[in-house]
C-alpha positions as CSV (number, residue, x, y, z in Angstrom):
1,M,0.0,0.0,0.0
2,T,1.5,3.3,-1.1
3,Q,1.9,6.1,1.5
4,P,-0.1,9.2,0.9
5,K,1.9,12.0,-0.5
6,D,2.5,15.1,1.6
7,V,0.7,17.8,-0.3
8,T,1.7,20.6,2.0
9,R,4.3,23.0,0.7
10,P,6.9,24.9,2.7
11,K,5.9,28.5,3.5
12,L,7.5,31.1,1.3
13,R,9.9,33.0,3.6
14,T,10.9,36.6,3.1
15,P,14.7,36.8,2.4
16,R,16.5,38.6,5.1
17,A,18.2,40.8,2.5
18,T,14.9,42.5,1.7
19,A,15.3,44.6,4.8
20,I,17.7,46.7,2.8
21,A,14.8,47.8,0.6
22,G,14.0,50.5,3.2
23,I,17.5,51.8,3.1
24,I,17.5,51.9,-0.7
25,F,14.2,53.8,-0.6
26,S,15.5,56.3,2.0
27,V,18.7,57.0,0.1
28,L,16.9,57.4,-3.3
29,L,14.2,59.6,-1.9
30,L,16.8,61.9,-0.2
31,I,18.7,62.1,-3.5
32,I,15.5,62.8,-5.4
33,F,14.4,65.5,-3.0
34,S,17.8,67.1,-2.9
35,L,18.0,67.3,-6.7
36,L,14.5,68.7,-7.1
37,R,14.8,71.1,-4.2
38,N,18.1,72.5,-5.6
39,A,16.6,72.8,-9.1
40,V,13.0,73.8,-8.4
41,P,12.2,76.8,-6.1
42,A,9.9,76.2,-3.2
43,D,7.6,79.0,-4.2
44,P,4.7,77.4,-6.2
45,L,4.1,80.7,-8.0
46,E,7.6,81.1,-9.4
47,P,7.8,81.8,-13.1
48,G,9.5,78.5,-14.2
49,A,13.0,79.5,-15.1
50,W,14.2,76.0,-13.9
51,L,12.7,74.5,-17.1
52,L,15.5,76.2,-19.0
53,V,18.6,75.7,-16.7
54,D,18.1,72.6,-14.5
55,R,16.6,70.0,-16.9
56,G,19.4,67.4,-16.4
57,S,19.2,67.1,-12.6
58,I,15.4,67.1,-12.8
59,A,15.4,64.3,-15.3
60,V,17.8,62.2,-13.1
61,A,15.5,62.7,-10.1
62,L,12.4,61.7,-12.1
63,N,14.0,58.6,-13.4
64,L,14.9,57.5,-9.8
65,V,11.3,57.9,-8.6
66,P,10.1,54.4,-9.9
67,F,13.0,52.7,-8.2
68,A,12.3,54.5,-4.9
69,G,8.6,53.5,-5.2
70,V,9.4,49.8,-5.7
71,A,11.8,49.9,-2.8
72,F,9.1,51.5,-0.6
73,L,6.7,48.7,-1.5
74,W,9.3,46.1,-0.5
75,F,9.8,48.0,2.8
76,I,6.0,47.8,3.5
77,G,6.2,44.1,2.8
78,V,9.1,43.6,5.2
79,L,7.2,45.4,8.0
80,R,4.1,43.3,7.4
81,D,6.2,40.2,7.4
82,R,7.7,41.3,10.7
83,L,4.3,41.8,12.2
84,G,3.1,38.3,11.1
85,A,0.2,37.0,13.1
86,Q,0.3,40.0,15.4
87,E,-0.9,42.3,12.6
88,D,-4.1,44.1,13.5
89,R,-6.6,44.5,10.7
90,F,-7.4,48.1,11.6
91,F,-3.9,49.3,11.8
92,A,-2.8,47.1,8.9
93,T,-5.5,48.8,6.7
94,V,-4.4,52.3,7.7
95,F,-0.7,51.4,7.4
96,L,-1.0,49.8,4.0
97,G,-3.5,52.3,2.6
98,S,-1.6,55.4,3.7
99,G,1.6,54.0,2.3
100,L,0.1,53.1,-1.1
101,L,-1.7,56.5,-1.4
102,F,1.5,58.3,-0.5
103,L,3.3,56.4,-3.2
104,A,0.5,57.1,-5.7
105,I,0.6,60.8,-5.1
106,I,4.4,61.0,-5.4
107,F,4.1,59.2,-8.8
108,V,1.4,61.6,-10.0
109,A,3.5,64.6,-8.9
110,A,6.5,63.2,-10.7
111,A,4.4,62.5,-13.8
112,L,3.3,66.2,-13.8
113,I,6.8,67.4,-13.5
114,G,7.9,65.1,-16.3
115,A,5.0,66.4,-18.4
116,L,6.2,70.0,-17.9
117,L,9.7,69.0,-18.8
118,L,8.6,67.3,-21.9
119,A,6.2,70.0,-23.0
120,S,8.9,72.6,-22.6
121,S,11.5,70.7,-24.6
122,T,10.4,72.2,-27.9
123,A,9.4,75.7,-27.0
124,P,10.2,76.5,-23.3
125,D,9.5,80.2,-23.7
126,D,5.9,79.5,-24.8
127,L,5.2,77.5,-21.6
128,I,6.9,79.5,-18.9
129,S,4.6,81.9,-17.0
130,T,1.5,80.7,-18.8
131,K,-1.7,79.8,-17.0
132,T,-1.1,76.1,-17.9
133,F,2.3,76.2,-16.2
134,V,0.9,78.0,-13.1
135,F,-1.9,75.5,-12.8
136,A,0.4,72.5,-13.1
137,R,3.0,73.9,-10.7
138,A,0.3,74.7,-8.1
139,T,-1.1,71.2,-8.5
140,I,2.3,69.6,-7.9
141,Y,2.8,71.8,-4.8
142,T,-0.6,70.9,-3.4
143,L,-0.2,67.2,-4.0
144,V,3.2,67.0,-2.3
145,N,2.9,69.6,0.5
146,V,-0.6,68.9,1.5
147,Y,-1.7,65.4,0.6
148,A,1.5,63.4,0.4
149,L,2.9,64.8,3.6
150,K,-0.3,64.2,5.5
151,L,-0.4,60.6,4.3
152,A,3.2,60.2,5.3
153,A,2.2,61.4,8.8
154,V,-0.6,58.8,8.9
155,F,1.8,56.1,7.8
156,L,4.2,57.1,10.6
157,I,1.5,57.1,13.2
158,A,0.1,53.7,12.1
159,S,3.5,52.0,11.9
160,S,4.7,53.5,15.2
161,T,1.5,52.3,16.9
162,A,2.2,48.8,15.5
163,V,5.7,49.0,17.0
164,V,4.3,49.9,20.4
165,F,1.9,47.0,20.6
166,T,4.0,44.3,18.9
167,D,7.6,45.2,20.0
168,I,9.0,44.5,16.6
169,A,11.4,47.4,17.2
170,P,12.5,49.4,20.2
171,R,9.9,51.7,21.9
172,W,12.1,54.8,21.2
173,M,11.6,54.3,17.5
174,A,7.8,54.5,17.9
175,I,8.2,57.7,20.0
176,M,10.4,59.1,17.3
177,G,7.8,58.2,14.7
178,Y,5.1,60.1,16.6
179,I,7.4,63.1,16.9
180,L,8.2,63.1,13.2
181,A,4.5,62.6,12.3
182,A,3.7,65.7,14.4
183,V,6.4,67.6,12.5
184,L,4.7,66.6,9.2
185,L,1.3,67.5,10.4
186,F,2.0,70.9,12.1
187,G,5.5,71.9,11.1
188,S,5.5,71.5,7.3
189,Y,4.4,75.1,6.8
190,F,7.6,76.4,8.3
191,T,10.3,74.5,6.3
192,S,10.7,73.4,2.7
193,W,12.7,70.3,3.7
194,H,9.9,68.4,5.4
195,L,9.9,65.5,2.9
196,I,13.1,64.1,4.4
197,V,11.2,63.2,7.6
198,L,9.8,59.9,6.2
199,P,13.0,58.5,4.7
200,I,14.9,59.3,7.9
201,W,12.4,57.2,9.9
202,V,12.3,54.4,7.3
203,L,16.2,54.4,7.3
204,M,16.2,53.9,11.1
205,M,13.6,51.2,11.0
206,S,15.3,49.3,8.2
207,A,18.7,49.5,9.8
208,H,17.2,48.0,13.0
209,I,15.4,45.2,11.0
210,L,18.6,44.4,9.1
211,L,20.7,44.2,12.2
212,D,18.1,42.1,14.0
213,E,17.9,39.7,11.1
214,Y,21.7,39.4,11.0
215,R,21.8,38.6,14.7
216,A,19.0,35.9,14.2
217,G,21.0,34.4,11.3
218,A,24.1,34.3,13.5
219,R,22.3,32.5,16.3
220,E,20.9,29.9,13.8
221,R,24.4,29.2,12.5
222,E,25.7,28.7,16.0
223,R,23.2,25.9,16.7
C-alpha cells in the first residue's frame, strides 16, 4: 500500500536581505528630493525658469522615482512580514492604505513634473509663466505639500503604533515616529525640507530590522 503524498508546501519565507529595501528607498528619496529642491524653487508661483537651466538634474530625479517606489513597496512588505500573526486589521489597513496612497501621489506629482519638462523641450519660452504652467505647478505643490505629507504622517502614526503593541522594534523608534509625524502635520508650513522626515524614519527602522535579522542568522548558524 502506497503512502499518501505530503501535499503541503513549505511556507515562502521573506529573504533577510529584503530589509535593505527601506535603506534603498531612503537614500533614493533623499537624492530625489535634494535634486528637485536645488533645481525647483519652493515658491509654487515662481515663473518656471528652472525649465531652462536645470533640466538634467530634474530628469535624473524623475528617473529615480520608480525605483524608490518599488523599494518602498518592499519595505512595506518587510514590515508586514515582521508583524506576522500580530498584525491588527485596523492598523494594517491604515498602514498599507496610507503607504500606497502616499506612493501614488508621489508618482502623480513626478508625472506632472515630467510632463512639464517634456512639454517645454520644444518651445520652453511658450510655456513659462503661462496659465497652464501656473496650474500644473500649483497642483504639484498641493499634491506633495498637503496630501503626500499628511499621508506620510498617517503612515508614521500607524506603523509606530504597531511597533508599540508588537515590540518589533525598540519603543524609542515608535516615539520618534510620533514626533516626526507631528512635524509633518504641524511643522511642514515652516520649512521646505519636510519631505526628508519619512525617509529618515524608514532608514532607522530598516537598519534595525537588518541588524536584527543578521543577529538571528548568526544565532541559527551557532546551533
